[in-house]
C-alpha positions as CSV (number, residue, x, y, z in Angstrom):
1,M,-69.9,-25.8,121.0
2,K,-67.6,-24.9,124.0
3,M,-67.9,-21.1,124.9
4,P,-64.3,-19.6,125.4
5,A,-63.6,-18.2,129.0
6,S,-63.7,-14.9,128.0
7,R,-65.1,-12.2,125.3
8,R,-61.0,-11.1,124.9
9,K,-60.1,-15.1,124.5
10,F,-62.8,-15.2,122.1
11,L,-62.1,-12.3,120.0
12,V,-58.2,-13.6,119.7
13,E,-58.9,-17.2,119.1
14,Q,-61.3,-16.4,116.1
15,A,-58.4,-14.0,114.8
16,M,-61.2,-11.9,113.0
17,G,-58.6,-9.7,111.3
18,L,-59.0,-6.4,112.9
19,G,-56.5,-4.0,111.8
20,S,-53.6,-2.4,114.2
21,V,-55.5,0.6,114.7
22,A,-58.7,-1.6,115.5
23,L,-57.1,-3.9,117.7
24,A,-55.3,-0.7,119.8
25,W,-58.7,0.5,120.5
26,L,-59.4,-3.0,122.3
27,L,-56.0,-3.4,124.2
28,Q,-56.4,0.1,125.2
29,Q,-59.5,-1.2,127.6
30,D,-57.3,-3.5,129.6
31,N,-57.1,-0.7,132.4
32,L,-60.3,0.8,131.9
33,L,-62.5,-0.3,134.9
34,A,-59.5,0.5,136.9
35,S,-58.8,3.9,135.8
36,S,-62.3,4.9,135.5
37,A,-63.2,3.3,139.2
38,K,-64.1,6.8,140.6
39,L,-66.4,8.2,137.8
40,P,-69.8,8.4,139.2
41,K,-72.4,5.7,137.7
42,D,-75.7,6.8,135.6
43,T,-74.0,10.0,134.5
44,V,-72.6,10.4,131.0
45,A,-73.4,7.5,128.4
46,H,-69.4,6.7,127.1
47,D,-70.2,6.3,123.7
48,L,-69.4,8.3,120.4
49,K,-72.7,8.8,119.3
50,P,-73.8,12.4,118.3
51,K,-74.5,14.6,121.5
52,P,-76.5,18.0,121.6
53,T,-74.7,21.1,121.8
54,H,-75.3,23.7,124.3
55,F,-76.5,26.4,121.5
56,P,-76.3,26.4,117.5
57,A,-72.8,25.2,116.2
58,Q,-71.0,26.7,113.1
59,A,-68.6,23.8,113.2
60,Q,-68.9,20.4,112.9
61,A,-65.1,19.3,112.4
62,M,-61.7,20.5,113.1
63,I,-58.1,19.7,111.5
64,S,-55.2,21.2,113.5
65,L,-52.2,21.0,111.8
66,F,-49.7,21.4,114.7
67,Q,-46.4,22.9,113.9
68,H,-43.7,21.6,116.6
69,G,-40.9,23.6,117.6
70,G,-42.1,27.2,117.3
71,P,-42.6,28.7,114.1
72,S,-40.6,32.4,113.7
73,H,-43.4,34.8,113.3
74,V,-40.9,37.6,113.1
75,D,-39.8,35.7,109.7
76,L,-43.3,34.5,108.3
77,T,-46.4,36.4,109.6
78,D,-45.5,39.4,111.7
79,P,-43.6,41.8,110.0
80,K,-41.5,44.2,112.4
81,P,-39.9,47.6,110.0
82,E,-38.6,48.6,113.7
83,L,-36.6,45.3,113.8
84,T,-35.3,46.0,110.4
85,K,-34.3,49.2,111.1
86,A,-32.3,48.0,114.2
87,D,-30.8,45.3,112.7
88,G,-27.5,44.3,114.9
89,T,-28.1,46.7,117.9
90,D,-28.7,45.5,121.2
91,Y,-32.5,45.1,122.5
92,A,-33.1,47.6,125.5
93,G,-35.7,45.1,126.9
94,D,-35.4,42.3,129.3
95,I,-35.4,38.6,127.7
96,K,-35.9,35.2,128.7
97,Y,-33.4,32.7,127.3
98,S,-33.6,29.1,127.1
99,F,-30.2,28.8,126.1
100,V,-28.0,31.2,127.9
101,N,-24.8,30.0,126.8
102,R,-25.7,31.1,123.2
103,A,-27.7,34.2,124.3
104,S,-27.2,37.3,122.8
105,K,-29.1,40.7,122.9
106,K,-28.3,41.6,119.1
107,L,-31.8,42.1,117.5
108,L,-31.6,40.1,113.8
109,A,-33.8,41.3,110.9
110,S,-35.7,38.9,109.2
111,P,-33.8,38.0,106.0
112,W,-37.1,37.5,104.0
113,K,-39.4,40.1,102.6
114,F,-42.9,40.7,103.4
115,Q,-45.6,41.8,101.4
116,P,-49.3,42.7,101.4
117,R,-51.4,39.7,100.0
118,G,-55.0,39.1,99.2
119,Q,-57.8,41.5,99.3
120,C,-57.3,42.3,102.8
121,G,-53.7,43.4,102.5
122,T,-52.5,41.3,105.4
123,E,-48.4,41.1,105.1
124,I,-47.0,37.8,104.6
125,S,-43.6,36.3,104.0
126,E,-42.5,35.3,100.8
127,L,-41.3,31.8,102.4
128,L,-45.4,31.5,102.5
129,P,-46.7,32.2,98.5
130,H,-49.2,29.6,99.3
131,L,-50.6,31.0,102.4
132,A,-50.7,34.0,100.7
133,E,-53.2,32.9,98.3
134,I,-55.8,31.9,101.1
135,I,-55.2,34.8,103.1
136,D,-58.6,36.6,102.4
137,D,-60.1,32.9,104.3
138,V,-57.6,33.3,107.2
139,C,-57.8,35.1,110.7
140,L,-54.3,35.6,111.7
141,I,-53.8,36.0,115.5
142,R,-50.5,37.6,115.8
143,S,-50.8,38.1,120.0
144,M,-50.6,34.6,121.2
145,H,-48.9,34.0,124.8
146,T,-48.5,31.1,126.8
147,G,-45.9,33.1,129.1
148,A,-43.7,29.8,129.1
149,N,-40.6,29.4,126.8
150,G,-40.1,25.6,127.2
151,H,-41.8,23.5,124.5
152,E,-43.7,20.7,126.6
153,V,-44.8,23.5,129.2
154,S,-46.7,25.4,126.1
155,I,-47.6,22.0,124.3
156,R,-49.7,20.6,127.2
157,Y,-51.2,24.2,127.4
158,F,-52.5,24.3,124.2
159,H,-53.4,20.7,124.3
160,G,-54.9,19.9,127.7
161,G,-55.4,23.4,129.1
162,I,-52.9,24.1,132.0
163,P,-49.2,24.8,131.2
164,G,-47.0,21.8,131.8
165,V,-49.4,19.5,133.5
166,L,-49.6,15.8,132.5
167,G,-52.5,13.6,132.7
168,R,-55.3,15.7,131.1
169,P,-57.3,15.2,128.2
170,T,-56.4,17.1,125.0
171,L,-58.7,19.4,123.0
172,G,-59.7,16.3,120.8
173,S,-60.8,14.0,123.6
174,W,-63.0,16.9,125.0
175,L,-64.9,17.2,121.7
176,A,-65.0,13.7,121.1
177,Y,-66.5,13.2,125.1
178,G,-69.1,16.5,124.5
179,L,-70.3,16.0,121.0
180,G,-69.3,12.4,119.9
181,S,-69.0,11.9,116.4
182,E,-71.2,12.3,112.9
183,S,-69.4,8.6,112.0
184,Q,-70.1,5.3,113.8
185,D,-67.7,3.9,111.5
186,L,-64.5,5.6,112.3
187,P,-63.2,7.2,115.3
188,A,-64.2,10.8,116.4
189,Y,-60.4,11.8,116.8
190,M,-57.8,10.6,114.5
191,V,-54.0,11.5,114.8
192,L,-51.3,11.4,111.6
193,T,-48.1,11.2,112.8
194,D,-44.5,12.0,110.7
195,P,-43.1,8.6,109.4
196,G,-39.8,10.0,110.5
197,G,-41.1,9.7,113.9
198,P,-43.6,10.8,117.0
199,P,-43.7,14.8,118.0
200,V,-42.1,16.4,121.1
201,D,-43.7,14.9,123.9
202,G,-45.0,11.8,122.3
203,V,-48.4,10.5,123.2
204,H,-49.1,13.1,125.6
205,N,-50.0,15.4,122.6
206,W,-53.1,12.9,122.1
207,T,-53.6,11.4,125.5
208,N,-57.6,11.1,127.0
209,G,-56.1,11.7,130.3
210,F,-58.3,11.0,132.8
211,M,-61.3,10.3,130.7
212,P,-61.8,6.5,129.1
213,P,-59.6,5.7,126.3
214,L,-62.7,5.5,123.9
215,Y,-61.6,9.5,123.5
216,Q,-58.0,9.1,123.1
217,G,-56.7,9.9,119.4
218,T,-56.4,7.0,117.2
219,V,-53.1,7.1,115.6
220,L,-52.9,5.9,112.0
221,R,-49.6,4.3,110.7
222,P,-47.6,7.0,108.9
223,K,-46.7,5.0,106.3
224,E,-48.5,2.5,103.9
225,P,-50.5,0.4,104.8
226,R,-51.9,2.6,107.3
227,I,-53.8,0.2,109.1
228,L,-52.3,-3.3,109.0
229,N,-54.5,-6.8,108.6
230,L,-58.0,-5.1,107.9
231,D,-59.1,-8.2,105.8
232,A,-60.1,-11.0,107.9
233,P,-58.2,-14.6,107.1
234,A,-59.7,-15.9,104.3
235,H,-61.5,-19.1,106.3
236,L,-63.1,-16.6,108.2
237,Q,-64.7,-13.7,106.1
238,G,-68.3,-13.5,105.0
239,R,-71.0,-15.0,106.8
240,L,-68.8,-16.8,109.4
241,Q,-67.3,-13.5,110.6
242,A,-70.7,-11.9,110.8
243,Q,-71.5,-14.6,112.8
244,N,-68.5,-14.3,115.1
245,L,-69.0,-10.4,115.5
246,T,-72.9,-11.1,116.5
247,L,-71.8,-13.4,119.2
248,L,-69.5,-11.0,120.5
249,Q,-71.8,-8.5,120.8
250,Q,-74.4,-10.6,122.7
251,L,-71.4,-11.7,125.0
252,N,-70.9,-8.2,125.6
253,R,-74.4,-7.1,125.9
254,R,-75.4,-9.9,128.4
255,H,-72.1,-9.2,130.3
256,L,-73.2,-5.4,130.5
257,D,-77.0,-6.4,131.8
258,L,-75.5,-8.0,134.7
259,L,-73.6,-4.5,135.5
260,P,-76.5,-1.6,135.0
261,G,-75.1,1.9,135.3
262,E,-71.4,0.8,134.5
263,R,-71.0,3.7,131.9
264,D,-67.2,2.9,131.6
265,L,-67.9,-0.5,130.6
266,E,-70.4,0.7,128.0
267,A,-67.4,2.9,126.7
268,R,-65.5,-0.6,126.1
269,I,-68.4,-2.3,124.3
270,A,-68.6,1.0,121.9
271,S,-64.9,0.7,121.1
272,Y,-65.6,-3.3,120.4
273,E,-68.1,-2.3,117.9
274,L,-66.4,0.7,116.4
275,A,-63.4,-1.3,115.7
276,A,-65.2,-4.2,113.6
277,A,-67.3,-1.2,111.5
278,M,-63.7,0.1,110.8
279,Q,-62.6,-2.6,109.1
280,T,-64.8,-1.6,105.9
281,A,-65.0,2.5,106.4
282,A,-61.1,2.9,107.0
283,R,-60.5,1.4,104.1
284,E,-62.3,3.6,101.9
285,A,-61.2,6.4,103.8
286,L,-58.0,6.2,103.3
287,D,-57.6,5.2,99.6
288,I,-56.4,8.4,98.3
289,S,-56.2,6.4,94.7
290,Q,-60.1,7.5,94.5
291,E,-59.2,11.3,94.0
292,T,-58.2,13.1,90.8
293,A,-55.2,13.9,89.5
294,T,-56.3,17.6,89.9
295,T,-56.7,17.1,93.7
296,H,-53.0,15.2,94.0
297,T,-51.7,18.0,92.2
298,L,-53.2,20.6,94.4
299,Y,-51.7,18.9,97.4
300,G,-48.5,18.7,95.9
301,L,-48.3,15.0,95.7
302,G,-46.0,14.6,92.9
303,Q,-43.0,16.8,94.3
304,P,-41.1,15.1,96.6
305,E,-40.8,17.8,99.3
306,T,-44.5,18.0,99.5
307,R,-45.8,14.6,99.1
308,E,-45.9,13.1,102.7
309,Y,-47.2,16.3,104.2
310,G,-50.0,16.6,101.3
311,T,-50.8,12.9,101.5
312,R,-51.7,13.6,105.3
313,C,-53.6,16.7,104.7
314,L,-55.7,15.0,102.0
315,I,-56.4,11.7,104.3
316,A,-57.5,14.6,106.7
317,R,-59.8,16.1,104.5
318,R,-61.4,12.6,103.7
319,L,-61.5,11.7,106.9
320,V,-63.7,14.8,108.0
321,E,-65.9,14.5,105.1
322,R,-66.8,10.9,106.4
323,G,-67.8,12.4,109.4
324,V,-64.7,12.3,111.6
325,R,-64.8,15.1,114.6
326,F,-61.1,16.2,115.0
327,V,-58.3,15.2,113.0
328,Q,-54.3,16.3,114.0
329,L,-51.5,16.4,112.0
330,F,-48.1,16.2,113.8
331,H,-44.4,16.4,112.7
332,N,-41.3,14.4,113.5
333,G,-39.8,16.0,116.6
334,Q,-39.7,19.8,116.4
335,P,-38.9,21.1,112.8
336,W,-39.5,24.8,113.3
337,D,-37.0,25.0,116.4
338,N,-34.6,26.9,114.2
339,H,-31.8,27.4,117.0
340,S,-29.6,27.3,114.5
341,N,-29.1,27.5,110.6
342,I,-32.4,29.5,110.3
343,K,-31.5,30.7,107.0
344,T,-31.4,27.1,105.5
345,G,-33.8,25.1,108.0
346,L,-36.8,27.7,108.0
347,P,-37.5,27.6,104.1
348,N,-37.1,23.9,104.1
349,I,-39.8,23.1,106.7
350,C,-41.9,26.2,104.9
351,R,-41.6,24.1,101.6
352,K,-42.7,21.1,103.1
353,T,-45.8,22.5,104.7
354,D,-47.1,25.4,102.8
355,Q,-48.4,24.3,99.8
356,P,-50.2,21.3,101.6
357,A,-51.8,23.4,104.3
358,A,-53.1,25.9,101.6
359,A,-54.3,23.0,99.5
360,L,-56.4,21.6,102.3
361,V,-58.3,25.3,103.0
362,K,-59.1,25.6,99.2
363,D,-60.0,22.0,98.7
364,L,-62.6,22.2,101.9
365,K,-63.9,25.7,100.4
366,Q,-64.7,24.1,97.1
367,R,-66.0,21.3,98.3
368,G,-68.7,23.4,100.7
369,M,-66.9,21.7,103.6
370,L,-65.2,25.2,105.1
371,D,-68.2,26.7,106.6
372,S,-68.2,23.8,108.6
373,T,-64.7,22.7,109.1
374,I,-62.2,24.4,111.2
375,V,-58.4,24.2,110.3
376,H,-55.7,25.6,112.8
377,W,-52.2,26.1,111.9
378,G,-49.7,26.9,114.5
379,G,-46.9,25.7,117.1
380,E,-46.6,26.4,120.7
381,I,-44.4,29.3,120.9
382,G,-42.5,31.7,118.5
383,R,-39.0,32.7,118.4
384,L,-37.3,35.8,119.9
385,P,-36.3,39.1,117.6
386,V,-32.4,38.5,119.0
387,T,-29.9,36.0,117.3
388,E,-28.9,33.0,118.9
389,D,-25.1,33.4,118.2
390,H,-23.0,30.3,117.5
391,G,-19.6,31.7,117.3
392,G,-20.2,34.8,115.2
393,D,-20.5,32.3,112.2
394,P,-23.8,34.5,110.4
395,A,-24.6,31.0,108.4
396,K,-25.0,29.3,111.6
397,V,-27.4,32.0,113.4
398,G,-31.0,31.2,114.8
399,R,-33.7,32.5,117.3
400,D,-34.4,31.0,120.6
401,H,-37.7,30.3,122.1
402,N,-40.3,32.9,122.6
403,G,-43.8,32.2,124.4
404,Q,-44.3,35.9,125.0
405,G,-45.8,36.6,121.8
406,F,-46.2,34.8,118.4
407,S,-48.4,34.2,115.7
408,I,-51.1,31.5,114.6
409,W,-53.8,31.2,111.9
410,L,-57.4,30.1,111.7
411,T,-59.8,29.5,109.1
412,G,-63.3,27.9,108.5
413,G,-66.2,27.1,111.0
414,G,-67.4,30.5,111.6
415,I,-63.8,32.2,111.9
416,K,-63.6,35.7,110.4
417,G,-61.8,35.5,107.3
418,G,-59.0,38.3,105.9
419,T,-58.4,39.5,109.2
420,V,-55.5,40.3,111.7
421,Y,-56.0,40.2,115.3
422,G,-53.6,41.5,118.2
423,E,-50.1,43.0,117.8
424,T,-46.7,42.5,119.3
425,D,-44.1,45.0,120.4
426,A,-42.0,46.7,117.6
427,F,-39.8,44.0,117.8
428,G,-41.9,41.2,117.9
429,H,-41.3,39.7,121.3
430,K,-44.4,40.3,123.6
431,A,-48.1,40.3,122.5
432,V,-49.1,43.6,123.7
433,T,-52.5,44.2,122.4
434,D,-55.6,41.7,122.8
435,V,-53.6,39.0,124.0
436,V,-54.8,35.5,123.3
437,T,-53.8,32.5,125.5
438,P,-54.3,28.9,124.7
439,N,-57.5,29.1,127.1
440,D,-58.9,31.5,124.8
441,Y,-58.1,29.7,122.1
442,Q,-59.8,26.6,123.6
443,A,-62.9,28.1,124.8
444,T,-63.0,30.4,120.8
445,L,-62.9,26.7,119.3
446,L,-65.6,25.3,121.7
447,H,-67.6,27.8,121.3
448,Q,-67.6,27.7,117.4
449,F,-68.9,23.9,118.0
450,G,-71.6,25.1,120.2
451,I,-70.1,24.3,123.7
452,D,-69.8,26.5,126.4
453,H,-66.2,25.6,127.7
454,N,-67.6,26.2,131.5
455,E,-70.3,23.8,131.4
456,L,-68.5,21.0,129.5
457,T,-67.3,19.2,132.6
458,Y,-66.0,16.0,133.8
459,Q,-65.8,14.2,137.3
460,H,-62.5,13.2,138.0
461,N,-61.5,12.4,141.3
462,G,-64.5,14.3,143.0
463,Q,-63.7,17.6,140.9
464,E,-65.4,19.1,138.2
465,Q,-63.0,19.3,135.5
466,A,-63.0,21.5,132.1
467,I,-60.7,21.8,129.4
468,T,-59.7,25.3,130.5
469,N,-60.5,24.5,134.1
470,H,-62.4,27.8,134.9
471,R,-59.1,29.9,134.6
472,G,-60.8,32.8,133.4
473,A,-60.7,31.9,129.4
474,R,-62.6,34.4,127.2
475,V,-64.3,33.6,124.1
476,V,-62.5,35.7,121.1
477,R,-65.4,37.0,119.7
478,E,-63.7,39.6,117.8
479,I,-62.4,36.8,115.3
480,L,-66.0,35.6,114.6
481,A,-67.9,36.1,111.6
């Protein structure tokens, strides 16, 4: 038997039916050795095997429902009676606008009513009736602050730890690097995008940055089939495929023996082996037909407005149930960016997301998984309390960006439910009490996973990097159970 010139050529020639996601894992490795050349040898083994924590963990997995565009907290989660009273008058404070040509200082009261919900009595907008049903399990943080109004600068702050900086690993990458995965048949970090297209800032939302590509988010196709070509060609299935994979593994290991201490090469081999394992595991994990009719109804799969997002929320639960460490859902573009027509645009995106997000929490809870799974809901910024004017037409009004104060919510994994933390000022413009930055958010999440954010480091260009980059982040212990 004539041996192929390279392991990659061998893989291609055998055409063993790896799916598009699995193949992407392999193709990402092409530049791995070059990009990781400055990594010190014999330091960290780059694989996805479970790794010890710094202290006992309460969370084992996380699902992030990222809401691109900036949900309007003053219309959804942060009622402001003073804003209602002052509707139509000029705001007396300073405001930083993103769109000066449409700027206004006229305060805009929320058109929607707030009511106390649950036993905790947290006030929630009528636009989020399903969030109201789970509010006793939720910690609502009303004092988020990025200090910047732009989308990309704040998105990168939330994901990578430094405002506006590209090329840094995202939170999912840090978790995969620091903890590995409970599953060796599925990636540690998986991304579910919108069939309408990618989110604002594209692949930077799930990049591995300066880490090996093994830690990058693995993106599933947004439509069925979510992984193409999972089955091997008929003439290669069964025993022949197993023999081919065994030979490929032998070639890989032989090559590694010639280069001891090359941790980046270990990462390449680990991704090859994971890709093969995914052929069976991924098919089963993505098969929501196994779920009951009751579960489908819970997530809103029978309704056109909630079917798509509900399907992805259900898939996210199935993935963490099977050992995936971090799953992130994104929207097409930035549907919460309500610069205009907020009276129609905001209810529309709420109808798409509210029931599925609440269903995810209910489903995790009834399965006994919420205690160990954190669910995050929130965007990168909020909205201003003043109107963004469009020629005086009240039907077209919206709200401009606001990174000075806004809301997110968390639940599960040791987060204290039925609580509200922090405050914005009387009009909802700036966070004024118990301010929480994205670095504080990251430090707190890592703490729940049993990780000291200052101790989870990675050597890059001769410098010790952390997700918070040692920027004085704090663990927000007040929101922990």
